[in-house]
N, C-alpha and C positions, 0 to 999 in steps of 0.2 A: 413393528411398523413405526412406533414412536421413536425408537432408537435410530432407525434409518432417517427419519425426518430430522432429528436433531443433528445427525451427521451432515445431512444436506445443508442445513442452516449454517453449521460451522464452516463448511466449505465455501458457502457464499460470503461469509464474513472474511475468510482467508483471502478470497479474490478481491474483496473490497480493500483490505489492508495492502495487498500487493500493488494495487493501483494507486494507493495513497502515497507510497514511498517516493515517487518523483517530486512531490511537493512537501516532503517531510521536514525540511529544515525550519520552516516557519513554525511548525508544531513543536519541534524540539526546543526552539527558542522560547516558546510559551512555557515549557516545562523547566526552563532554566538551564538547559544543557548548553555549555559554553562554546562548543565547536560546531562547525558546519561540515556536512558531508560534501566532498568535492567530486567523488567518482565512485561508482559501484565496483564491487569485487565479485569473483565467482562465488556462488553460494553452495557449491558441492563440498561436503565435509567428509573426510575419512577418519573415523574414530580409532582409538587405540586398539580396538579389537578387530579392525579391518572392515567394519560396516560403513557403507556409504549412506549419508543423510543429506538433506537439503535444508539449509538454514533459510529463514524468512527473508532476511536482507543483511548483507555485509557491505560495508562501505569504508572508503578511506577518508579520514578527516583532514581538515585544513592545518592541523598541527602534526600531520604525518603519522598519526596513530590510527587504530582500526576500531570500528564500531560494529557490533552485532545486535540487530534489532529483531525482537520476537514479538508477535502479536498474540494476545490471549483473550478469549471471551469467557473462559471458565477459571476456576481456582487452579493455582499452580501447585502441583504435587511434587513429591520427591523425585519421581522419574523425570519430570520436566527440569528440575534443578540440575540433575545429573547430566541431562542432555546439554543444557547451557554451559555447564562446566567443561564437557567434552569439546564443545565448539570453541570455547575460549582457549583451551589448551592447544587445539589444532591450529588455530589462527596465530596464536603467539609463536608457535614453532615455525609456521609457514612464513610469516611476515617479519618475524623478529621485531615486533612492535608491541607496545602496550595495547591491550584489547579492552574496550568498554562494552559490557553487556547491559542492555537496557530492554525491559519488557514494557510494551504498550498494552494497557489493559482496559477492557470495557466491563470487567467483572467487579473489581474492587472499587470502593467508594472514595478512597483517598490515595495519596502517594506514600509509598513506604519501601521497605527492602526485605528481601528474603535471604536466609543464610543456609548454606550447605556446609556441614562439617565433613571434613575429609582427613587425610593423613595426619595423625598425631594431633587431632583437634584443631588443625588449621581451618580457617573459614573462607569460603568463597561467597562474596556478597553480590546479590542480584537486585539492583534497584528496579522498581516498577513504577510506572506513571499511569495514573488513571484518568481517562477522559471525563469521568464523573467528578473529578476535582474542579472542573470548570462550571461556572454558573450559566446554564443555558438561557434562562430568562433574561439575565443581564445582557448576554450576547445578542439575543433577539432585539432588545431595546436599542442597543448600540448600532447594530446594522440597519435597523428600521429607520433610525434617525438619519443616518448617512444616505440611505435610499431616498428619504423624503427630501433631503437637501440636494439630491443629485450629485453627491460627492463620490469620487472613485474609492473603491475599497482597497485597503492595503493588503499585502500578501498575507499578513497575519489574520486579517478579517476574512479573507477568502479561505484560509485554512480552517477558521472557526466554522464557516458554513459547511465544510466537508465533514466535520466531526460533531456538529451540533446535535445530531440524533442521539449521541451517546452521553451528552452532558447531563449534569444534575438539573432537574426541573420539576415543576409542578405538573407539567404536561407529560403525556406518555411518549415513548419513543416514536410511535407512529405519528402522533401530533407534531412532534419536533421535526420529523422527516418532511411532513407536508409544509411546515413553516420554512424549512430550509429551501424547499423548491420554490415557494412563493418569494422568498427573499432573493434567491438567485435570479428569478425572472425579472425582478425590479432593480437588481444591482447594476452598478456601473463598473465594468471590468472588461478586459480584452477578451476576444472570442476564444483564444487559446485556453485561458483560465476557466471561461464559462463552459467550454466543452468538457474539459477535464472534470469539473465539478458535477456536471450533468451525468457523466458516465458513472462517477462514484455514487451519486444518489440513486441511479438506476439499480445498482446492486443492493442498496439498502431497501429499496422498494421490494425486491425479491424476498428479503428477509422478514420485513415487518408487515407487508400487505398480503393477507391470506385469501381475501375474497377476489375472485377473478375479475368481476366487473369493476371493483374499486381499483384493482391493480392496473387495469387497462386505462382507467381515467387518470391515475397518477402518472403512468408512462406518457400519456398525451401532454400532461403538464410539463414533464421533464423534456420532452421533445420540443415543446414551445419555448423552453428556457434557453436553448442553444441552437443557433442557426444551422450548424453542421451536424447536429446529433443524428438526425434521421438519415443524413447522407452516409454515415459510417455503417449503415445496416446492409448495404448491398452493392458495393463497388468491387470491380476487379482490382487486384493489387491493393488491398485495403486492410485495415484492422476491422474485422467483422465482429459486430456485437454478438454476444453469447459465446462464440468460439474463439475468434481471433483476438478479441480485446484482452481476454485473460491469458491467451497464449502469446500475446505480443507484448503489451505494456508490462504485465506482471512478470514477464521473464527478463525484465531489465531494460526495456526499450524506453528509457527515460528521455532520450534525446528527441524522439518523435513528438511526445506530448508537450515537451518544453518548447519546441520550435513550431508547434501547431501543424505538423506534417502528417499526411497519410502515408504510412510506411509500406513500401512494397516488400515482397518476399526476399529480394536481393539484399535490401537494407537490413531487414530483420536478421537474416543469416549472418551478416557482418557483425552486428551487435552481439548475437549469440556466440559467435566464434570468439570475440573479444572478451566475453564474460566467462569463457571456459566450458561451454556446453559441448558434449561429444556429438559425433556425426549422427548417431541414431536419434538423439533428441532434436537436433536441427532438422532432420528429415521429417520427423513427426510434426513439428511446429510449422515449418514453411512449406511442406509438400514438395520440396526440391529433391532431385535424385542425387546420388553420390557423385556423379560426374560434374554436376552443376556446383555442388558444394566444394569439390576439389578445385574447380576453376576459381571460385570466389576466394578460397584460401590463398591460392597462388597469386591472384591479383592483389589481395589485401596485404601480402607479405612484402610487396615491392616498395 
């Protein structure tokens, strides 16, 4: 049972990371990464042995190169290194571009790199960046002061709010999560960013709040932090909390959350088609039938 529980928590964190990617550029900048992601790429990978896998995130950079982002909450083992190497080989062949592999970690305490030795002692280098390399207490003080002065948060500071729970701090992750919610409630930012932040924090509540009563109280705090948060729970043609939000935004629907739209199934299908998802996956996510998907494909190709 404990193993299943751990697996469930890892899945929740995976969903959190997939929702984090639409605003990832400000976080990459904090880590010193010199390029910006300008568009997502299909995440389906076919390895050299014919196996199909799904990368966490693949994107095109503003220098016309490719980045592969992987999120990890546990130690990175040899099998993980080999998987990243397979991904890089596939993308290098597919796009004929240099591929940057970067691991975002909530496990390690600092930034470093891993090495995979392969053919004739050649080395494949895998840099990883840890959220624990950031000072959570300093971040709290900085954002608290801006909130007190009623100053609008920068994109970088909004990014800090979204990852504060994993930063280095004298507080526990649960205490950092509560503080993130309180800071979000008081922060000056546009409603689009506020809603995105609230959704991310709701997934962290699932991970770190185990008591049902406390979880419900925290979710009320999150609902109160964003005007439209409760509205995404039960509309037709919407991103539905619990089901649709992870099957919508996490499947690459960056445009919707960036533009503050509630995306209907037709729009979701267009995004999934453009990201390279097959018809079976599109039907599962959108609940559209094959005839409807074919029609969308036809209209989208004009």
